[in-house]
FIKOLZA-1660 file (N, C-alpha, C; in steps of 0.1 Angstrom, whole numbers, plus 5000, padded with zeros to 4 digits):
% residues 172
   i   px   py   pz ch aa at
   1 5008 4988 5000  A  M  N
   1 5000 5000 5000  A  M CA
   1 5009 5012 5000  A  M  C
   2 5021 5011 5003  A  G  N
   2 5030 5023 5004  A  G CA
   2 5031 5030 4990  A  G  C
   3 5032 5022 4979  A  D  N
   3 5033 5028 4966  A  D CA
   3 5020 5035 4962  A  D  C
   4 5008 5029 4966  A  A  N
   4 4996 5036 4963  A  A CA
   4 4994 5049 4971  A  A  C
   5 4999 5048 4984  A  A  N
   5 4998 5060 4992  A  A CA
   5 5007 5071 4987  A  A  C
   6 5019 5067 4982  A  R  N
   6 5028 5077 4976  A  R CA
   6 5022 5083 4964  A  R  C
   7 5015 5075 4956  A  Y  N
   7 5009 5081 4944  A  Y CA
   7 4998 5091 4948  A  Y  C
   8 4990 5087 4958  A  V  N
   8 4979 5096 4963  A  V CA
   8 4985 5109 4969  A  V  C
   9 4996 5107 4976  A  A  N
   9 5002 5119 4982  A  A CA
   9 5007 5129 4971  A  A  C
  10 5012 5124 4961  A  R  N
  10 5017 5132 4950  A  R CA
  10 5006 5138 4941  A  R  C
  11 4995 5130 4940  A  S  N
  11 4984 5135 4931  A  S CA
  11 4973 5143 4938  A  S  C
  12 4973 5143 4951  A  S  N
  12 4963 5150 4959  A  S CA
  12 4962 5164 4955  A  S  C
  13 4972 5172 4955  A  P  N
  13 4971 5186 4951  A  P CA
  13 4966 5188 4937  A  P  C
  14 4970 5179 4928  A  I  N
  14 4966 5180 4914  A  I CA
  14 4951 5178 4913  A  I  C
  15 4946 5167 4919  A  V  N
  15 4932 5164 4919  A  V CA
  15 4924 5175 4925  A  V  C
  16 4928 5180 4937  A  L  N
  16 4921 5191 4943  A  L CA
  16 4922 5204 4934  A  L  C
  17 4932 5206 4927  A  G  N
  17 4933 5217 4918  A  G CA
  17 4923 5215 4907  A  G  C
  18 4921 5203 4901  A  I  N
  18 4911 5201 4891  A  I CA
  18 4897 5203 4896  A  I  C
  19 4895 5198 4908  A  I  N
  19 4882 5200 4915  A  I CA
  19 4879 5214 4917  A  I  C
  20 4889 5222 4922  A  S  N
  20 4887 5236 4924  A  S CA
  20 4884 5244 4911  A  S  C
  21 4891 5240 4900  A  L  N
  21 4888 5246 4887  A  L CA
  21 4874 5244 4883  A  L  C
  22 4869 5232 4883  A  F  N
  22 4855 5229 4879  A  F CA
  22 4845 5236 4889  A  F  C
  23 4849 5236 4902  A  S  N
  23 4840 5243 4911  A  S CA
  23 4840 5258 4908  A  S  C
  24 4851 5264 4904  A  L  N
  24 4851 5278 4901  A  L CA
  24 4842 5281 4889  A  L  C
  25 4843 5272 4879  A  I  N
  25 4834 5273 4867  A  I CA
  25 4819 5273 4871  A  I  C
  26 4816 5263 4880  A  V  N
  26 4802 5263 4884  A  V CA
  26 4798 5275 4892  A  V  C
  27 4807 5279 4901  A  A  N
  27 4805 5291 4909  A  A CA
  27 4803 5303 4901  A  A  C
  28 4811 5305 4891  A  C  N
  28 4810 5317 4882  A  C CA
  28 4797 5317 4874  A  C  C
  29 4793 5305 4868  A  I  N
  29 4781 5304 4860  A  I CA
  29 4769 5307 4869  A  I  C
  30 4768 5300 4881  A  T  N
  30 4757 5302 4889  A  T CA
  30 4756 5316 4895  A  T  C
  31 4768 5322 4898  A  S  N
  31 4768 5336 4903  A  S CA
  31 4762 5345 4892  A  S  C
  32 4765 5343 4880  A  Y  N
  32 4760 5350 4869  A  Y CA
  32 4744 5349 4868  A  Y  C
  33 4740 5336 4869  A  L  N
  33 4726 5333 4869  A  L CA
  33 4718 5340 4881  A  L  C
  34 4724 5339 4893  A  V  N
  34 4718 5345 4905  A  V CA
  34 4718 5361 4903  A  V  C
  35 4728 5366 4898  A  A  N
  35 4728 5381 4895  A  A CA
  35 4718 5385 4885  A  A  C
  36 4716 5377 4875  A  K  N
  36 4705 5380 4865  A  K CA
  36 4692 5378 4871  A  K  C
  37 4690 5367 4879  A  G  N
  37 4677 5365 4886  A  G CA
  37 4674 5375 4896  A  G  C
  38 4684 5380 4903  A  N  N
  38 4681 5390 4913  A  N CA
  38 4679 5404 4907  A  N  C
  39 4683 5405 4894  A  G  N
  39 4681 5418 4887  A  G CA
  39 4667 5419 4882  A  G  C
  40 4666 5426 4871  A  H  N
  40 4653 5429 4865  A  H CA
  40 4647 5417 4858  A  H  C
  41 4655 5407 4855  A  E  N
  41 4650 5396 4847  A  E CA
  41 4642 5386 4856  A  E  C
  42 4645 5385 4868  A  G  N
  42 4638 5376 4877  A  G CA
  42 4641 5361 4874  A  G  C
  43 4635 5353 4882  A  Y  N
  43 4637 5338 4881  A  Y CA
  43 4625 5332 4874  A  Y  C
  44 4627 5321 4868  A  V  N
  44 4616 5314 4862  A  V CA
  44 4606 5310 4872  A  V  C
  45 4611 5305 4884  A  N  N
  45 4602 5302 4895  A  N CA
  45 4611 5300 4907  A  N  C
  46 4605 5298 4919  A  N  N
  46 4613 5297 4931  A  N CA
  46 4623 5285 4931  A  N  C
  47 4620 5274 4924  A  S  N
  47 4628 5263 4923  A  S CA
  47 4641 5267 4916  A  S  C
  48 4641 5274 4905  A  Y  N
  48 4653 5279 4899  A  Y CA
  48 4661 5288 4908  A  Y  C
  49 4654 5296 4915  A  R  N
  49 4661 5306 4924  A  R CA
  49 4668 5298 4935  A  R  C
  50 4661 5289 4942  A  D  N
  50 4667 5282 4954  A  D CA
  50 4678 5272 4949  A  D  C
  51 4676 5265 4939  A  R  N
  51 4686 5255 4935  A  R CA
  51 4698 5261 4929  A  R  C
  52 4696 5272 4922  A  T  N
  52 4708 5279 4916  A  T CA
  52 4716 5286 4927  A  T  C
  53 4710 5291 4937  A  R  N
  53 4717 5297 4948  A  R CA
  53 4724 5286 4956  A  R  C
  54 4718 5274 4958  A  F  N
  54 4725 5264 4965  A  F CA
  54 4737 5259 4957  A  F  C
  55 4736 5257 4944  A  L  N
  55 4747 5253 4936  A  L CA
  55 4758 5263 4936  A  L  C
  56 4754 5276 4937  A  M  N
  56 4764 5287 4938  A  M CA
  56 4772 5285 4951  A  M  C
  57 4765 5283 4962  A  F  N
  57 4771 5281 4975  A  F CA
  57 4781 5269 4974  A  F  C
  58 4776 5258 4968  A  V  N
  58 4785 5246 4968  A  V CA
  58 4797 5248 4959  A  V  C
  59 4796 5255 4948  A  G  N
  59 4807 5259 4940  A  G CA
  59 4817 5267 4947  A  G  C
  60 4813 5278 4954  A  W  N
  60 4822 5286 4961  A  W CA
  60 4828 5279 4973  A  W  C
  61 4820 5271 4980  A  W  N
  61 4825 5263 4991  A  W CA
  61 4836 5254 4987  A  W  C
  62 4834 5247 4976  A  T  N
  62 4844 5237 4972  A  T CA
  62 4856 5244 4966  A  T  C
  63 4855 5255 4959  A  F  N
  63 4866 5262 4954  A  F CA
  63 4875 5268 4965  A  F  C
  64 4869 5274 4975  A  L  N
  64 4877 5280 4986  A  L CA
  64 4883 5270 4995  A  L  C
  65 4876 5259 4999  A  T  N
  65 4881 5249 5007  A  T CA
  65 4892 5241 5000  A  T  C
  66 4890 5238 4987  A  S  N
  66 4900 5231 4980  A  S CA
  66 4913 5239 4980  A  S  C
  67 4913 5252 4978  A  I  N
  67 4925 5260 4978  A  I CA
  67 4931 5260 4992  A  I  C
  68 4923 5260 5002  A  V  N
  68 4929 5259 5016  A  V CA
  68 4936 5246 5018  A  V  C
  69 4930 5235 5013  A  Y  N
  69 4936 5222 5014  A  Y CA
  69 4949 5221 5006  A  Y  C
  70 4949 5226 4994  A  I  N
  70 4961 5226 4986  A  I CA
  70 4972 5234 4993  A  I  C
  71 4969 5245 4998  A  V  N
  71 4979 5253 5005  A  V CA
  71 4984 5246 5018  A  V  C
  72 4975 5240 5025  A  A  N
  72 4978 5233 5038  A  A CA
  72 4987 5221 5034  A  A  C
  73 4984 5214 5023  A  F  N
  73 4992 5203 5019  A  F CA
  73 5007 5207 5016  A  F  C
  74 5009 5218 5010  A  F  N
  74 5022 5223 5006  A  F CA
  74 5029 5229 5018  A  F  C
  75 5022 5236 5027  A  V  N
  75 5028 5243 5038  A  V CA
  75 5031 5234 5049  A  V  C
  76 5022 5225 5053  A  S  N
  76 5023 5216 5064  A  S CA
  76 5018 5203 5061  A  S  C
  77 5025 5196 5052  A  A  N
  77 5020 5182 5048  A  A CA
  77 5020 5172 5059  A  A  C
  78 5027 5175 5070  A  M  N
  78 5027 5165 5081  A  M CA
  78 5017 5168 5092  A  M  C
  79 5009 5179 5090  A  S  N
  79 4999 5183 5100  A  S CA
  79 4986 5175 5099  A  S  C
  80 4978 5177 5110  A  V  N
  80 4965 5170 5110  A  V CA
  80 4956 5176 5099  A  V  C
  81 4958 5188 5095  A  V  N
  81 4949 5194 5084  A  V CA
  81 4951 5186 5071  A  V  C
  82 4963 5182 5069  A  A  N
  82 4966 5174 5057  A  A CA
  82 4965 5159 5059  A  A  C
  83 4958 5155 5069  A  S  N
  83 4957 5141 5073  A  S CA
  83 4947 5134 5064  A  S  C
  84 4948 5121 5064  A  V  N
  84 4938 5112 5057  A  V CA
  84 4924 5115 5063  A  V  C
  85 4923 5115 5076  A  L  N
  85 4910 5117 5082  A  L CA
  85 4904 5130 5078  A  L  C
  86 4912 5141 5079  A  S  N
  86 4907 5154 5075  A  S CA
  86 4902 5154 5061  A  S  C
  87 4910 5148 5052  A  H  N
  87 4906 5148 5038  A  H CA
  87 4893 5140 5036  A  H  C
  88 4892 5129 5044  A  L  N
  88 4880 5120 5043  A  L CA
  88 4867 5128 5047  A  L  C
  89 4868 5135 5058  A  I  N
  89 4857 5143 5063  A  I CA
  89 4853 5154 5053  A  I  C
  90 4863 5161 5049  A  Y  N
  90 4861 5172 5039  A  Y CA
  90 4855 5167 5026  A  Y  C
  91 4860 5156 5020  A  I  N
  91 4855 5151 5008  A  I CA
  91 4841 5145 5010  A  I  C
  92 4839 5139 5021  A  S  N
  92 4825 5133 5024  A  S CA
  92 4815 5144 5024  A  S  C
  93 4817 5155 5032  A  I  N
  93 4808 5166 5033  A  I CA
  93 4806 5172 5019  A  I  C
  94 4816 5175 5012  A  T  N
  94 4816 5181 4999  A  T CA
  94 4809 5172 4989  A  T  C
  95 4811 5159 4990  A  W  N
  95 4804 5149 4981  A  W CA
  95 4789 5150 4983  A  W  C
  96 4785 5150 4995  A  V  N
  96 4770 5151 4998  A  V CA
  96 4765 5164 4992  A  V  C
  97 4772 5175 4994  A  F  N
  97 4767 5188 4988  A  F CA
  97 4766 5187 4973  A  F  C
  98 4776 5181 4966  A  W  N
  98 4775 5180 4952  A  W CA
  98 4764 5171 4947  A  W  C
  99 4762 5160 4954  A  L  N
  99 4751 5151 4951  A  L CA
  99 4738 5158 4952  A  L  C
 100 4736 5164 4963  A  C  N
 100 4723 5172 4965  A  C CA
 100 4721 5183 4954  A  C  C
 101 4732 5190 4952  A  G  N
 101 4731 5201 4943  A  G CA
 101 4729 5197 4928  A  G  C
 102 4737 5187 4924  A  A  N
 102 4736 5182 4910  A  A CA
 102 4722 5175 4908  A  A  C
 103 4718 5167 4917  A  A  N
 103 4705 5160 4916  A  A CA
 103 4693 5169 4916  A  A  C
 104 4693 5179 4925  A  S  N
 104 4682 5188 4925  A  S CA
 104 4682 5197 4913  A  S  C
 105 4694 5200 4908  A  Y  N
 105 4695 5208 4896  A  Y CA
 105 4690 5201 4884  A  Y  C
 106 4693 5188 4883  A  A  N
 106 4688 5179 4872  A  A CA
 106 4673 5178 4873  A  A  C
 107 4668 5177 4885  A  A  N
 107 4653 5176 4886  A  A CA
 107 4647 5189 4882  A  A  C
 108 4653 5200 4886  A  M  N
 108 4647 5213 4882  A  M CA
 108 4647 5214 4867  A  M  C
 109 4657 5209 4860  A  M  N
 109 4658 5211 4845  A  M CA
 109 4649 5200 4838  A  M  C
 110 4643 5191 4846  A  G  N
 110 4634 5181 4840  A  G CA
 110 4642 5171 4832  A  G  C
 111 4654 5167 4837  A  G  N
 111 4661 5157 4830  A  G CA
 111 4668 5162 4817  A  G  C
 112 4670 5174 4816  A  G  N
 112 4677 5180 4804  A  G CA
 112 4668 5190 4797  A  G  C
 113 4673 5201 4795  A  A  N
 113 4666 5212 4788  A  A CA
 113 4669 5212 4773  A  A  C
 114 4660 5215 4765  A  H  N
 114 4662 5217 4751  A  H CA
 114 4661 5232 4748  A  H  C
 115 4673 5238 4748  A  C  N
 115 4674 5252 4748  A  C CA
 115 4668 5259 4736  A  C  C
 116 4668 5252 4724  A  G  N
 116 4663 5259 4712  A  G CA
 116 4648 5259 4711  A  G  C
 117 4641 5252 4720  A  Q  N
 117 4627 5250 4718  A  Q CA
 117 4619 5260 4726  A  Q  C
 118 4606 5263 4722  A  P  N
 118 4598 5272 4730  A  P CA
 118 4596 5268 4744  A  P  C
 119 4596 5277 4753  A  G  N
 119 4594 5274 4767  A  G CA
 119 4607 5272 4775  A  G  C
 120 4618 5272 4768  A  A  N
 120 4631 5271 4775  A  A CA
 120 4633 5283 4783  A  A  C
 121 4639 5281 4795  A  P  N
 121 4642 5292 4804  A  P CA
 121 4652 5302 4798  A  P  C
 122 4651 5314 4802  A  P  N
 122 4662 5324 4798  A  P CA
 122 4675 5319 4803  A  P  C
 123 4686 5321 4795  A  H  N
 123 4699 5316 4799  A  H CA
 123 4700 5301 4800  A  H  C
 124 4692 5295 4792  A  C  N
 124 4691 5280 4793  A  C CA
 124 4705 5273 4791  A  C  C
 125 4713 5278 4782  A  S  N
 125 4726 5271 4780  A  S CA
 125 4735 5272 4793  A  S  C
 126 4733 5283 4800  A  H  N
 126 4740 5285 4813  A  H CA
 126 4736 5275 4823  A  H  C
 127 4723 5273 4824  A  Y  N
 127 4718 5263 4833  A  Y CA
 127 4723 5249 4830  A  Y  C
 128 4723 5246 4817  A  V  N
 128 4727 5232 4813  A  V CA
 128 4742 5231 4816  A  V  C
 129 4750 5241 4813  A  A  N
 129 4765 5240 4816  A  A CA
 129 4767 5239 4831  A  A  C
 130 4760 5246 4839  A  A  N
 130 4761 5245 4854  A  A CA
 130 4758 5231 4858  A  A  C
 131 4748 5225 4853  A  E  N
 131 4744 5211 4856  A  E CA
 131 4755 5201 4852  A  E  C
 132 4760 5203 4840  A  A  N
 132 4771 5194 4835  A  A CA
 132 4783 5194 4844  A  A  C
 133 4788 5206 4847  A  F  N
 133 4799 5208 4856  A  F CA
 133 4797 5203 4870  A  F  C
 134 4784 5204 4875  A  A  N
 134 4781 5199 4888  A  A CA
 134 4782 5184 4888  A  A  C
 135 4778 5177 4877  A  W  N
 135 4779 5163 4877  A  W CA
 135 4794 5158 4875  A  W  C
 136 4801 5166 4868  A  I  N
 136 4816 5163 4867  A  I CA
 136 4822 5164 4880  A  I  C
 137 4819 5174 4888  A  N  N
 137 4825 5175 4901  A  N CA
 137 4821 5164 4910  A  N  C
 138 4808 5160 4909  A  F  N
 138 4803 5149 4917  A  F CA
 138 4811 5136 4914  A  F  C
 139 4813 5134 4901  A  I  N
 139 4820 5121 4897  A  I CA
 139 4835 5122 4902  A  I  C
 140 4841 5133 4901  A  L  N
 140 4855 5135 4906  A  L CA
 140 4856 5132 4921  A  L  C
 141 4846 5138 4928  A  L  N
 141 4846 5136 4943  A  L CA
 141 4843 5122 4946  A  L  C
 142 4834 5115 4938  A  S  N
 142 4831 5101 4941  A  S CA
 142 4844 5092 4940  A  S  C
 143 4852 5095 4930  A  V  N
 143 4864 5087 4928  A  V CA
 143 4874 5090 4940  A  V  C
 144 4875 5103 4944  A  C  N
 144 4883 5107 4955  A  C CA
 144 4879 5100 4968  A  C  C
 145 4866 5100 4970  A  L  N
 145 4860 5094 4982  A  L CA
 145 4863 5079 4983  A  L  C
 146 4861 5072 4971  A  A  N
 146 4864 5058 4971  A  A CA
 146 4878 5055 4974  A  A  C
 147 4887 5063 4969  A  I  N
 147 4902 5061 4971  A  I CA
 147 4905 5064 4986  A  I  C
 148 4899 5074 4991  A  L  N
 148 4902 5077 5006  A  L CA
 148 4896 5067 5015  A  L  C
 149 4885 5061 5012  A  I  N
 149 4879 5051 5020  A  I CA
 149 4888 5038 5019  A  I  C
 150 4893 5035 5007  A  A  N
 150 4902 5024 5006  A  A CA
 150 4915 5026 5014  A  A  C
 151 4920 5038 5013  A  M  N
 151 4932 5041 5021  A  M CA
 151 4930 5041 5036  A  M  C
 152 4918 5045 5040  A  T  N
 152 4915 5045 5054  A  T CA
 152 4914 5031 5059  A  T  C
 153 4907 5022 5052  A  I  N
 153 4906 5008 5056  A  I CA
 153 4919 5002 5056  A  I  C
 154 4927 5004 5046  A  A  N
 154 4941 4997 5045  A  A CA
 154 4950 5003 5057  A  A  C
 155 4949 5016 5059  A  G  N
 155 4957 5022 5070  A  G CA
 155 4953 5017 5084  A  G  C
 156 4940 5015 5086  A  T  N
 156 4936 5010 5099  A  T CA
 156 4939 4996 5101  A  T  C
 157 4939 4988 5090  A  R  N
 157 4943 4974 5091  A  R CA
 157 4958 4973 5094  A  R  C
 158 4966 4982 5089  A  R  N
 158 4980 4982 5092  A  R CA
 158 4983 4988 5106  A  R  C
 159 4973 4994 5112  A  G  N
 159 4975 5000 5125  A  G CA
 159 4979 5015 5125  A  G  C
 160 4978 5021 5113  A  D  N
 160 4981 5036 5113  A  D CA
 160 4970 5044 5119  A  D  C
 161 4974 5056 5124  A  R  N
 161 4965 5065 5130  A  R CA
 161 4957 5072 5118  A  R  C
 162 4945 5075 5120  A  L  N
 162 4937 5082 5110  A  L CA
 162 4942 5097 5108  A  L  C
 163 4948 5102 5119  A  T  N
 163 4953 5115 5118  A  T CA
 163 4967 5116 5111  A  T  C
 164 4972 5105 5107  A  S  N
 164 4985 5105 5100  A  S CA
 164 4984 5112 5086  A  S  C
 165 4994 5118 5082  A  S  N
 165 4994 5125 5069  A  S CA
 165 4996 5115 5058  A  S  C
 166 4993 5120 5045  A  F  N
 166 4995 5112 5034  A  F CA
 166 5010 5108 5032  A  F  C
 167 5019 5117 5037  A  I  N
 167 5033 5114 5036  A  I CA
 167 5037 5102 5045  A  I  C
 168 5031 5102 5057  A  D  N
 168 5033 5091 5066  A  D CA
 168 5028 5078 5060  A  D  C
 169 5017 5078 5054  A  A  N
 169 5011 5066 5048  A  A CA
 169 5020 5062 5036  A  A  C
 170 5025 5071 5029  A  A  N
 170 5034 5067 5018  A  A CA
 170 5047 5061 5022  A  A  C
 171 5052 5065 5034  A  N  N
 171 5064 5059 5039  A  N CA
 171 5063 5046 5046  A  N  C
 172 5050 5042 5049  A  A  N
 172 5048 5030 5057  A  A CA
 172 5051 5018 5049  A  A  C
% end
């Protein structure tokens, strides 16, 4: 497991960077939609308002916390902040947020919008793009969560502490 942990330790900042990039895209798209909805255009209905705002929150949450984790990983890779348990808790919470956000957004869109047809909401392509990037983030976080769970199980079987860093797990 030492080789796998070493690979995860090296790739963790890269994966978090990719997640933060996609989160920033979702956050910017949904911020634009919220600004338009709060302005003179209004929202299609309350469902669009509430779900777009929630997805905006999830996008900014993930972007900012991913940046914090990347910085913590480089500044203090041996600390509890960069530990396997800390990552597991953070990714689990964020995974639930993305699941709820993407699923409710897909339900709001009715399983996919046909933007060129009559009755499509204003800024339809923006809504579709936000939904697509939300699902991409959910899939990325699902893979990360599965890897972290596998690392946690393997580490506890070896007798490692859950608060040990990825570097400690790589050297085991």
